[in-house]
ROPA-322338 format. One record per residue (C-alpha): residue number from 1; residue in three letters; x negated, y, z. Coordinates in steps of 0.1 Angstrom, whole numbers. Layout:
! residues N
- num residu xx yy zz
- NUM ALA X Y Z
...
***
This chain:
! residues 352
- num residu xx yy zz
- 1 UNK 186 -105 -137
- 2 UNK 204 -95 -100
- 3 UNK 178 -70 -83
- 4 UNK 183 -58 -45
- 5 UNK 160 -34 -31
- 6 UNK 152 -34 6
- 7 UNK 142 -9 26
- 8 UNK 127 -19 65
- 9 UNK 129 14 85
- 10 UNK 120 25 116
- 11 UNK 131 61 124
- 12 UNK 130 74 91
- 13 UNK 157 107 96
- 14 UNK 133 127 80
- 15 UNK 129 108 49
- 16 UNK 151 81 44
- 17 UNK 182 100 26
- 18 UNK 157 109 1
- 19 UNK 143 75 -4
- 20 UNK 181 60 -8
- 21 UNK 186 91 -35
- 22 UNK 156 87 -56
- 23 UNK 167 51 -60
- 24 UNK 199 64 -70
- 25 UNK 185 88 -91
- 26 UNK 158 56 -110
- 27 UNK 196 37 -116
- 28 UNK 197 15 -85
- 29 UNK 235 6 -73
- 30 UNK 240 23 -38
- 31 UNK 261 -20 -31
- 32 UNK 224 -35 -41
- 33 UNK 203 -12 -13
- 34 UNK 196 -28 17
- 35 UNK 182 -8 45
- 36 UNK 166 -29 79
- 37 UNK 169 -4 108
- 38 UNK 138 -16 132
- 39 UNK 157 -8 163
- 40 UNK 153 32 158
- 41 UNK 155 61 183
- 42 UNK 165 86 159
- 43 UNK 197 90 131
- 44 UNK 181 62 101
- 45 UNK 206 41 104
- 46 UNK 238 70 105
- 47 UNK 222 87 80
- 48 UNK 216 51 58
- 49 UNK 251 43 58
- 50 UNK 263 81 52
- 51 UNK 245 69 17
- 52 UNK 267 45 9
- 53 UNK 240 17 12
- 54 UNK 238 -20 34
- 55 UNK 224 -13 65
- 56 UNK 215 -39 93
- 57 UNK 202 -24 126
- 58 UNK 179 -50 146
- 59 UNK 191 -53 185
- 60 UNK 149 -46 194
- 61 UNK 120 -34 178
- 62 UNK 101 -64 157
- 63 UNK 77 -44 133
- 64 UNK 79 -43 93
- 65 UNK 73 -83 86
- 66 UNK 103 -90 108
- 67 UNK 125 -63 96
- 68 UNK 121 -76 61
- 69 UNK 125 -112 67
- 70 UNK 157 -100 90
- 71 UNK 169 -88 60
- 72 UNK 165 -115 38
- 73 UNK 182 -137 61
- 74 UNK 216 -114 74
- 75 UNK 224 -106 39
- 76 UNK 216 -137 20
- 77 UNK 196 -122 -1
- 78 UNK 176 -149 -18
- 79 UNK 206 -168 -20
- 80 UNK 226 -136 -41
- 81 UNK 199 -123 -58
- 82 UNK 171 -132 -82
- 83 UNK 146 -106 -75
- 84 UNK 140 -87 -39
- 85 UNK 120 -53 -46
- 86 UNK 105 -40 -12
- 87 UNK 101 -6 -6
- 88 UNK 93 15 24
- 89 UNK 113 40 42
- 90 UNK 88 68 31
- 91 UNK 86 61 -5
- 92 UNK 105 76 -38
- 93 UNK 105 55 -68
- 94 UNK 100 71 -97
- 95 UNK 127 82 -120
- 96 UNK 117 59 -148
- 97 UNK 116 29 -122
- 98 UNK 146 6 -123
- 99 UNK 143 11 -161
- 100 UNK 106 3 -166
- 101 UNK 116 -26 -135
- 102 UNK 143 -45 -160
- 103 UNK 117 -46 -188
- 104 UNK 92 -64 -167
- 105 UNK 114 -88 -152
- 106 UNK 106 -126 -163
- 107 UNK 115 -157 -146
- 108 UNK 80 -169 -150
- 109 UNK 66 -140 -126
- 110 UNK 69 -146 -92
- 111 UNK 55 -116 -79
- 112 UNK 53 -78 -102
- 113 UNK 29 -54 -89
- 114 UNK 43 -17 -87
- 115 UNK 19 12 -92
- 116 UNK 14 35 -57
- 117 UNK 12 71 -65
- 118 UNK 5 99 -41
- 119 UNK 32 128 -35
- 120 UNK 18 163 -44
- 121 UNK 13 182 -14
- 122 UNK -15 208 -3
- 123 UNK -32 192 24
- 124 UNK -66 176 14
- 125 UNK -52 141 25
- 126 UNK -30 139 -8
- 127 UNK -58 144 -31
- 128 UNK -81 125 -10
- 129 UNK -53 95 -18
- 130 UNK -45 106 -54
- 131 UNK -80 97 -62
- 132 UNK -82 64 -44
- 133 UNK -49 55 -57
- 134 UNK -53 64 -95
- 135 UNK -87 51 -96
- 136 UNK -76 18 -78
- 137 UNK -48 9 -98
- 138 UNK -61 26 -130
- 139 UNK -91 2 -130
- 140 UNK -90 -23 -104
- 141 UNK -60 -36 -103
- 142 UNK -56 -38 -138
- 143 UNK -88 -56 -139
- 144 UNK -81 -82 -113
- 145 UNK -47 -88 -127
- 146 UNK -68 -98 -160
- 147 UNK -92 -121 -138
- 148 UNK -58 -131 -124
- 149 UNK -67 -119 -85
- 150 UNK -47 -95 -75
- 151 UNK -47 -106 -35
- 152 UNK -24 -73 -22
- 153 UNK 5 -60 -35
- 154 UNK 17 -27 -18
- 155 UNK 44 -26 4
- 156 UNK 59 -1 -9
- 157 UNK 60 -11 -44
- 158 UNK 66 -52 -46
- 159 UNK 87 -68 -67
- 160 UNK 91 -111 -59
- 161 UNK 117 -135 -74
- 162 UNK 131 -150 -46
- 163 UNK 124 -185 -53
- 164 UNK 90 -178 -45
- 165 UNK 104 -160 -11
- 166 UNK 118 -190 0
- 167 UNK 83 -205 3
- 168 UNK 67 -174 18
- 169 UNK 68 -170 55
- 170 UNK 70 -130 68
- 171 UNK 56 -135 103
- 172 UNK 43 -103 107
- 173 UNK 10 -115 125
- 174 UNK -11 -94 106
- 175 UNK -12 -54 104
- 176 UNK -11 -60 67
- 177 UNK 19 -79 55
- 178 UNK 17 -71 21
- 179 UNK -14 -86 16
- 180 UNK -5 -118 36
- 181 UNK 23 -122 14
- 182 UNK 0 -117 -16
- 183 UNK -23 -143 -8
- 184 UNK 5 -166 3
- 185 UNK 18 -162 -35
- 186 UNK -19 -167 -51
- 187 UNK -23 -198 -25
- 188 UNK 11 -216 -39
- 189 UNK -4 -210 -76
- 190 UNK 23 -184 -82
- 191 UNK 26 -159 -113
- 192 UNK 10 -124 -101
- 193 UNK 14 -95 -129
- 194 UNK 0 -57 -126
- 195 UNK 30 -34 -138
- 196 UNK 13 3 -146
- 197 UNK 41 20 -151
- 198 UNK 65 10 -122
- 199 UNK 60 36 -99
- 200 UNK 63 46 -66
- 201 UNK 57 82 -49
- 202 UNK 43 78 -8
- 203 UNK 33 103 15
- 204 UNK 0 105 26
- 205 UNK -9 119 61
- 206 UNK -13 152 64
- 207 UNK -35 152 96
- 208 UNK -67 137 104
- 209 UNK -58 115 129
- 210 UNK -28 105 117
- 211 UNK -51 97 82
- 212 UNK -73 80 106
- 213 UNK -48 64 125
- 214 UNK -34 44 92
- 215 UNK -71 34 75
- 216 UNK -78 23 109
- 217 UNK -47 0 106
- 218 UNK -51 -12 71
- 219 UNK -88 -21 80
- 220 UNK -80 -42 106
- 221 UNK -47 -57 90
- 222 UNK -74 -67 63
- 223 UNK -99 -86 88
- 224 UNK -66 -103 103
- 225 UNK -54 -116 72
- 226 UNK -93 -128 65
- 227 UNK -97 -145 95
- 228 UNK -60 -161 94
- 229 UNK -70 -176 63
- 230 UNK -101 -184 67
- 231 UNK -116 -170 32
- 232 UNK -153 -176 47
- 233 UNK -146 -216 56
- 234 UNK -152 -222 24
- 235 UNK -137 -263 17
- 236 UNK -108 -256 -14
- 237 UNK -117 -221 -22
- 238 UNK -95 -207 -50
- 239 UNK -107 -177 -74
- 240 UNK -88 -151 -49
- 241 UNK -112 -168 -20
- 242 UNK -141 -159 -44
- 243 UNK -132 -124 -53
- 244 UNK -124 -117 -15
- 245 UNK -161 -131 -6
- 246 UNK -173 -110 -32
- 247 UNK -154 -76 -20
- 248 UNK -165 -85 19
- 249 UNK -202 -90 5
- 250 UNK -205 -56 -15
- 251 UNK -186 -38 12
- 252 UNK -213 -51 39
- 253 UNK -240 -50 22
- 254 UNK -239 -23 -9
- 255 UNK -219 4 6
- 256 UNK -231 38 2
- 257 UNK -237 48 39
- 258 UNK -260 12 46
- 259 UNK -280 25 14
- 260 UNK -282 57 25
- 261 UNK -293 51 61
- 262 UNK -320 23 51
- 263 UNK -333 50 24
- 264 UNK -336 77 53
- 265 UNK -354 54 72
- 266 UNK -381 40 48
- 267 UNK -381 78 17
- 268 UNK -364 101 32
- 269 UNK -380 122 4
- 270 UNK -356 101 -19
- 271 UNK -323 107 -1
- 272 UNK -312 142 -15
- 273 UNK -314 122 -54
- 274 UNK -293 93 -43
- 275 UNK -268 117 -27
- 276 UNK -267 140 -58
- 277 UNK -264 107 -80
- 278 UNK -229 94 -56
- 279 UNK -218 132 -58
- 280 UNK -223 132 -96
- 281 UNK -205 94 -101
- 282 UNK -179 100 -80
- 283 UNK -174 140 -95
- 284 UNK -166 125 -132
- 285 UNK -142 98 -116
- 286 UNK -125 127 -104
- 287 UNK -121 144 -136
- 288 UNK -105 113 -148
- 289 UNK -79 116 -117
- 290 UNK -73 149 -125
- 291 UNK -66 137 -157
- 292 UNK -46 107 -150
- 293 UNK -28 128 -125
- 294 UNK -24 157 -138
- 295 UNK -36 172 -105
- 296 UNK -66 200 -106
- 297 UNK -70 196 -71
- 298 UNK -82 167 -72
- 299 UNK -111 183 -91
- 300 UNK -117 211 -67
- 301 UNK -114 196 -37
- 302 UNK -135 170 -43
- 303 UNK -165 181 -24
- 304 UNK -143 186 7
- 305 UNK -125 148 9
- 306 UNK -159 130 -8
- 307 UNK -170 131 29
- 308 UNK -138 113 41
- 309 UNK -152 84 23
- 310 UNK -180 80 50
- 311 UNK -151 84 75
- 312 UNK -141 51 55
- 313 UNK -169 32 58
- 314 UNK -170 37 92
- 315 UNK -132 23 95
- 316 UNK -140 -7 78
- 317 UNK -171 -18 99
- 318 UNK -152 -6 134
- 319 UNK -119 -32 123
- 320 UNK -148 -58 114
- 321 UNK -161 -61 147
- 322 UNK -129 -51 163
- 323 UNK -111 -81 147
- 324 UNK -142 -102 134
- 325 UNK -165 -105 153
- 326 UNK -148 -92 191
- 327 UNK -112 -117 182
- 328 UNK -94 -85 195
- 329 UNK -55 -82 190
- 330 UNK -44 -55 172
- 331 UNK -2 -58 165
- 332 UNK 7 -19 172
- 333 UNK 18 -4 138
- 334 UNK 8 31 150
- 335 UNK 26 48 128
- 336 UNK 18 81 114
- 337 UNK 42 115 112
- 338 UNK 63 116 88
- 339 UNK 75 157 76
- 340 UNK 98 165 48
- 341 UNK 98 162 9
- 342 UNK 137 173 3
- 343 UNK 135 163 -37
- 344 UNK 138 133 -53
- 345 UNK 110 142 -74
- 346 UNK 74 143 -62
- 347 UNK 70 181 -52
- 348 UNK 49 204 -75
- 349 UNK 20 217 -50
- 350 UNK 22 242 -28
- 351 UNK -9 268 -21
- 352 UNK -30 260 10
***
């Protein structure tokens, strides 16, 4: 089956060559790799062309979703290929990616969901994201797959049947274009499958500012999608709508920050025990993640990054109030800074 690899990119000169090199090493033909330069102000286009892939430079900057749509149209990918892999300019496919993909392709499928892995690095956010990605994919994504309620296929690791791509729209109306497309596939009754071994390694923000910027963008995109799709309006609910309702209710009513605040008021003496229990459960999960990722830093850095979870709750509720209550419009991407990772394979951890 014919497969194209589409990479929207904006100012990715530090990483684009490594992204393409990883695809080549995995077995992808350079002629099947397509880079859409979203009017970068750096050497992204020149470096991508030097690697020998197909490059189209947009006349103006329009965002990731528009770059994807432009690439599909300008390169006629839906006419020339049976499958299109959506990747990011700062991500590297695993050396086994292409072989796993070939074994996963099935004409009955409309969307294949890959697994996101954190590139090993010394900063604390790498360990935190390794925890989130491993637990989220090994447990949540597998459970969602079994229940038929996957609501987001990562923008850096999604494989679409072009038959389905002709029925959905990358319109850039939210900051979560990957979730938007996934929900559209669900709405179309598409067949979605999670492929745990289809791994893509991605950079994580290296600073607190960039981490907060990224997580806030994700949550704003989530709530934009909720509003756009009218998830809580009822009517013709599908299984994925009911699952998203459960996710929202759980995060609003049963989040750890809320219960700690309630207990702090009603029974302050129980507060240390509750926090200790939460730490113990999360610490046990970190042991599983360390085994799954072969990263010991996920365990010994846990006492530090555990508290990042509270920042995530703040970002979630801030985004909810901004988008769902105040109806603010957020269209800026707030791109985080890139940093070098020269090797094709995920780099080994360095000493902090």
